[in-house]
Each structure stands twice: as C-alpha cells, then as structure tokens.
NUBAGU-70325 format. One record per residue (C-alpha): residue in three letters; residue number from 0; x negated, y negated, z negated. Coordinates in steps of 0.1 Angstrom, whole numbers, plus 2048, in hexadecimal, padded with zeros to 3 digits. Each point is the difference from the previous one (the first is absolute). Example, Ala and Ser with C-alpha at 12.3 -4.5 7.8 and 13.67 -1.06 7.14 Angstrom:
('ALA', 0, (785, 82D, 7B2))
('SER', 1, (7F2, 7DE, 807))
end
This chain:
('MET', 0, (99A, 4DC, C2F))
('ILE', 1, (7EB, 7E8, 814))
('PHE', 2, (80A, 7E3, 7E9))
('THR', 3, (7F7, 814, 7E1))
('ARG', 4, (7DF, 80C, 80D))
('SER', 5, (7F7, 7DD, 80C))
('LEU', 6, (809, 7F1, 7DF))
('ILE', 7, (7EB, 819, 7EC))
('PHE', 8, (7E3, 7FD, 819))
('ASN', 9, (800, 7DA, 800))
('ILE', 10, (801, 7FF, 7DA))
('LEU', 11, (7E3, 818, 7FD))
('ILE', 12, (7EB, 7F0, 81B))
('TYR', 13, (802, 7DD, 7F1))
('PHE', 14, (7FB, 80E, 7DD))
('GLY', 15, (7E0, 811, 80D))
('ILE', 16, (7F3, 7E0, 810))
('ILE', 17, (806, 7EC, 7E0))
('PHE', 18, (7F1, 81B, 7EA))
('ILE', 19, (7E1, 803, 815))
('CYS', 20, (7FC, 7DA, 801))
('ILE', 21, (801, 7FF, 7DA))
('VAL', 22, (7E9, 81E, 7FB))
('GLY', 23, (7E8, 7F2, 819))
('LEU', 24, (7FA, 7DE, 7EF))
('PRO', 25, (7E1, 80B, 7EC))
('LEU', 26, (7F1, 80E, 820))
('LEU', 27, (7FD, 7DE, 80F))
('ILE', 28, (7E0, 7FB, 7EB))
('LEU', 29, (7F2, 822, 80A))
('PRO', 30, (7F0, 80B, 822))
('LYS', 31, (81B, 802, 81B))
('PHE', 32, (7FB, 827, 801))
('PHE', 33, (818, 803, 7E3))
('LEU', 34, (81B, 7EA, 80F))
('ARG', 35, (7FD, 813, 821))
('LYS', 36, (806, 821, 7EE))
('LEU', 37, (81F, 7F1, 7EF))
('SER', 38, (80D, 7F2, 821))
('SER', 39, (7FB, 822, 810))
('ILE', 40, (815, 810, 7E4))
('LEU', 41, (81C, 7E7, 808))
('GLY', 42, (7FE, 80A, 825))
('TRP', 43, (803, 824, 7F6))
('TYR', 44, (81D, 7F8, 7EA))
('PHE', 45, (813, 7F0, 81E))
('ILE', 46, (7FB, 821, 813))
('TRP', 47, (80A, 815, 7E3))
('LEU', 48, (820, 7ED, 7F9))
('THR', 49, (809, 801, 825))
('LYS', 50, (7FD, 826, 800))
('VAL', 51, (812, 805, 7DE))
('ILE', 52, (81C, 7E6, 801))
('LEU', 53, (806, 7FB, 825))
('ASN', 54, (7F8, 824, 809))
('THR', 55, (7EA, 7F2, 81C))
('PRO', 56, (7DE, 80F, 808))
('VAL', 57, (7E3, 7EA, 809))
('ASN', 58, (7EA, 80E, 81B))
('ILE', 59, (7DD, 7F2, 805))
('ILE', 60, (7F4, 80D, 822))
('GLY', 61, (7DC, 7FC, 80C))
('ALA', 62, (7F1, 7F1, 7E0))
('GLU', 63, (7E0, 814, 806))
('LYS', 64, (7F7, 7E3, 818))
('LEU', 65, (7F9, 7EB, 7E1))
('GLN', 66, (7E0, 815, 7FC))
('ARG', 67, (7F0, 7F1, 81E))
('SER', 68, (7DD, 7F4, 7F8))
('GLN', 69, (800, 7E1, 817))
('LYS', 70, (811, 7E1, 7F3))
('PHE', 71, (823, 7F9, 80B))
('PHE', 72, (81F, 7EC, 7F6))
('ILE', 73, (824, 80B, 7FF))
('ALA', 74, (81E, 7F0, 812))
('SER', 75, (821, 80D, 7F3))
('ALA', 76, (824, 7FC, 80A))
('HIS', 77, (814, 7EE, 7E4))
('GLN', 78, (824, 808, 7F9))
('SER', 79, (805, 7FF, 7DA))
('MET', 80, (7F0, 7F9, 7DE))
('PHE', 81, (7F9, 825, 7FD))
('GLU', 82, (7E0, 801, 814))
('THR', 83, (7F1, 7E1, 7F0))
('PHE', 84, (7FE, 814, 7DF))
('VAL', 85, (7FB, 823, 80E))
('TYR', 86, (7E1, 7F5, 814))
('ASN', 87, (7EE, 7FB, 7DE))
('TYR', 88, (804, 826, 7FC))
('ILE', 89, (7F9, 80B, 824))
('ILE', 90, (7E3, 7E8, 805))
('PRO', 91, (7F3, 7F9, 7DD))
('ASN', 92, (7E3, 7EA, 80C))
('GLY', 93, (817, 7EB, 815))
('PHE', 94, (805, 7DA, 7FF))
('PHE', 95, (81A, 7EA, 812))
('VAL', 96, (801, 7E0, 813))
('LEU', 97, (820, 7F0, 7F3))
('LYS', 98, (814, 7E0, 7FE))
('LYS', 99, (7F3, 7E7, 7E7))
('GLU', 100, (821, 7FE, 7EE))
('LEU', 101, (7FC, 823, 7F2))
('MET', 102, (7E1, 7F5, 7ED))
('ASN', 103, (814, 7E7, 7ED))
('ILE', 104, (817, 81A, 7F0))
('PRO', 105, (7FA, 800, 7DB))
('ILE', 106, (7EA, 81E, 7F4))
('PHE', 107, (805, 812, 821))
('GLY', 108, (7EB, 7E6, 812))
('LEU', 109, (7E4, 806, 7E8))
('TYR', 110, (800, 825, 809))
('LEU', 111, (7FF, 7F8, 825))
('LYS', 112, (7E2, 7E9, 7FA))
('LYS', 113, (7EE, 81A, 7EB))
('LEU', 114, (805, 81A, 81C))
('LYS', 115, (7EF, 7E7, 818))
('CYS', 116, (81F, 7FB, 815))
('ILE', 117, (7FB, 7E2, 818))
('PRO', 118, (81B, 7E5, 802))
('ILE', 119, (808, 7ED, 820))
('GLU', 120, (817, 7E3, 807))
('ARG', 121, (816, 808, 81E))
('GLY', 122, (800, 7E8, 81C))
('LYS', 123, (7E6, 7E9, 7F1))
('ILE', 124, (7DC, 7F7, 806))
('THR', 125, (7EF, 7FE, 7DE))
('LYS', 126, (7DE, 806, 7F2))
('ASN', 127, (80B, 821, 7F1))
('ASN', 128, (80F, 80C, 821))
('LEU', 129, (7E1, 7F8, 813))
('ASN', 130, (7EA, 813, 7E7))
('PHE', 131, (816, 81E, 7FC))
('SER', 132, (7ED, 815, 819))
('GLN', 133, (7E0, 7FC, 7EC))
('LYS', 134, (813, 80A, 7E1))
('ILE', 135, (80D, 81F, 811))
('LEU', 136, (7DD, 80A, 80C))
('GLU', 137, (7F3, 7FC, 7DD))
('ASN', 138, (81B, 817, 7F2))
('ILE', 139, (7FA, 81A, 81B))
('SER', 140, (7DA, 7FF, 7FA))
('LEU', 141, (808, 80B, 7DC))
('GLY', 142, (811, 820, 80D))
('ASN', 143, (824, 7F3, 800))
('THR', 144, (819, 805, 81B))
('LEU', 145, (815, 7E4, 80F))
('ILE', 146, (825, 806, 804))
('ILE', 147, (814, 7E7, 816))
('PHE', 148, (825, 7FF, 80A))
('PRO', 149, (7FD, 7F2, 823))
('GLN', 150, (826, 7FB, 803))
('GLY', 151, (7FC, 7E5, 7E5))
('THR', 152, (820, 80A, 7EE))
('ARG', 153, (816, 81D, 7F8))
('VAL', 154, (812, 80C, 820))
('PRO', 155, (81D, 818, 804))
('PHE', 156, (7F4, 823, 80A))
('ASP', 157, (811, 7FE, 822))
('GLU', 158, (7F4, 7DD, 809))
('ASN', 159, (7E0, 7FA, 814))
('ILE', 160, (7F4, 7DD, 7FC))
('PRO', 161, (7E1, 7F0, 810))
('LEU', 162, (7E2, 802, 7E9))
('LYS', 163, (7F2, 7E0, 7F0))
('LYS', 164, (7E1, 7F0, 80F))
('GLY', 165, (7EC, 805, 7E0))
('ALA', 166, (7FD, 826, 807))
('LYS', 167, (7ED, 7F9, 820))
('ARG', 168, (7EA, 7E6, 7EF))
('ILE', 169, (7F7, 818, 7E4))
('TYR', 170, (7F7, 81B, 819))
('GLU', 171, (7EA, 7E9, 815))
('ASN', 172, (7EF, 7F1, 7E1))
('LEU', 173, (7F9, 821, 7EE))
('GLN', 174, (7F4, 814, 81E))
('ILE', 175, (809, 821, 7EF))
('SER', 176, (819, 81B, 808))
('CYS', 177, (825, 7FD, 7F8))
('LEU', 178, (814, 81C, 7F1))
('PRO', 179, (826, 7FB, 807))
('ILE', 180, (81A, 80E, 7E9))
('LYS', 181, (823, 806, 80D))
('LEU', 182, (81C, 804, 7E5))
('ASP', 183, (825, 802, 7FC))
('THR', 184, (806, 7F4, 7DC))
('GLY', 185, (81B, 7E9, 80C))
('ARG', 186, (817, 81E, 806))
('VAL', 187, (801, 807, 7DA))
('TRP', 188, (7F9, 7DD, 7F2))
('PRO', 189, (80E, 7E5, 817))
('LYS', 190, (7F3, 7DC, 7FC))
('ASN', 191, (813, 7ED, 7E4))
('SER', 192, (818, 81D, 7FA))
('PHE', 193, (80B, 80D, 7DF))
('PHE', 194, (808, 821, 80F))
('LYS', 195, (7E6, 81B, 805))
('TYR', 196, (80A, 81C, 818))
('PRO', 197, (7F6, 824, 801))
('GLY', 198, (7EA, 80D, 81C))
('GLU', 199, (7DB, 804, 806))
('ILE', 200, (7E3, 7E7, 7FF))
('ASN', 201, (7E3, 805, 816))
('PHE', 202, (7DE, 7EE, 800))
('ILE', 203, (7EF, 80A, 821))
('PHE', 204, (7DB, 7F7, 805))
('LYS', 205, (7FC, 7FB, 826))
('ASP', 206, (7E1, 801, 815))
('PHE', 207, (7E4, 7E7, 7F9))
('ILE', 208, (7FE, 7E2, 817))
('GLU', 209, (7DB, 7FB, 805))
('PRO', 210, (7EF, 7DE, 7FD))
('ASN', 211, (7F6, 7E6, 81B))
('LEU', 212, (81F, 803, 816))
('PRO', 213, (80F, 7E0, 80F))
('GLY', 214, (818, 7F2, 7E6))
('ASP', 215, (81F, 804, 816))
('GLU', 216, (7F8, 824, 807))
('PHE', 217, (7FB, 806, 7DB))
('VAL', 218, (823, 7F1, 7F8))
('LYS', 219, (810, 815, 81B))
('LYS', 220, (7F0, 820, 7F2))
('LEU', 221, (80A, 7F7, 7DD))
('GLU', 222, (824, 7F9, 80A))
('ASN', 223, (801, 822, 812))
('SER', 224, (7F3, 811, 7E0))
('LEU', 225, (819, 7EF, 7E9))
('TYR', 226, (81E, 802, 816))
('SER', 227, (7FD, 821, 813))
end
C-alpha cells in the first residue's frame, strides 16, 4: 500500500510541477502578482494531494502570527521538498534566500528570479553575497516576507544539527523580529526517498524572537524553537 500510494503521489506531484511551469510561462512578462497566485495554487495542490493520496492531514498551527503589523522574517526547519512549495501557499508574499545553483535550473530559475528570491554562493565571498542584505531589505520594504532555512539543507526530523552562521548574520543585519517555524515533514517525506509515509504533518509557528539580541543568544533561542 505504501509503495502504491507513494508511486501515485510522486507521479501527480511532478506532473503538477511540470504543468504549473508550463502554464506559468506567459506570466513571466506580467506583474509578479499573477505568478505568486499560481505558485500559491501549487502549494495548495501539495497539501491537497497529501491529504487525498497519503491520507495525511496537514496542520498549520499559529498562522495568525503572520498578521503582525511589525516587520519580521521567518526561520523555518527544513526536512523535505514539501515545505519549499507549501510555503508559497501559507505565506503568499514570501521570498527565499537560496543557493545560487537553483537559479540556473531551466524555466524554474526564471520563476525564482521573478518572485524576487535571492541567490547566495555558499562558502564564498562574492559581490552578490556581500550585497544580499541590501537586496533583502529592499524586498521587505515592499511588503514581502523573508523565509530562510537556517539549517542550510534538509535534515532528518529526528536530527538536531547546529544552525548555519548566515542566520545570525541576517538577524543582526535586518534588526527585525524572527518568527521560527518548527515542522515534521520529514516523517512523511524523508529526504531523497521515493517512499512517502502516512502520518501527520505539522507546521508550528513558535514565539517571536525580538530584535537586537546578541547574535549568539538569538541562535540559541532559534535552536530551542526549532528543536524543542
């Protein structure tokens, strides 16, 4: 049963991604509002398929915190491909800081650029890396919400790894609150696994971490939020 459901789910997920990429091509010349709506529909499709095919509910707990009037950015745990698409539905005005290689994917990279995602070259000091804080601030000033994955890569749901230094740098440079999101998508959709398992997926919006804390204290609070 798990194999059959996983096969159907995988086929429909990738069909949906390909279909949206094709349908979205004309939207590249229109204001990004239209592409945001389409990407939000794809995020909803991920949730719907998870419920219907895998019989797995998706719980979004504490999303009312997104209504906060003060500016903030989001730091999320990262366990699967699931959340990278679903956040377009949960946080429709969101944008990501992501590895530069993703911007080079044909067609898909054009969508990331249109949605104002900001590429960064890991472990390198480049002009783009040095200017990325300014690009983030410009996006935030337009009413968009930054989403980062401070673990830097997908991590098994039961593994607690140290956070990357970039999270502390972003917090110190932006001087705005951070909203941590704990999740357990890896229970259902393990990294690099064909199999998708039944269960329950939870996105839990934790308490805000206010600005202007010492960087190390921020990292400690963020780790506690994501891992406890």
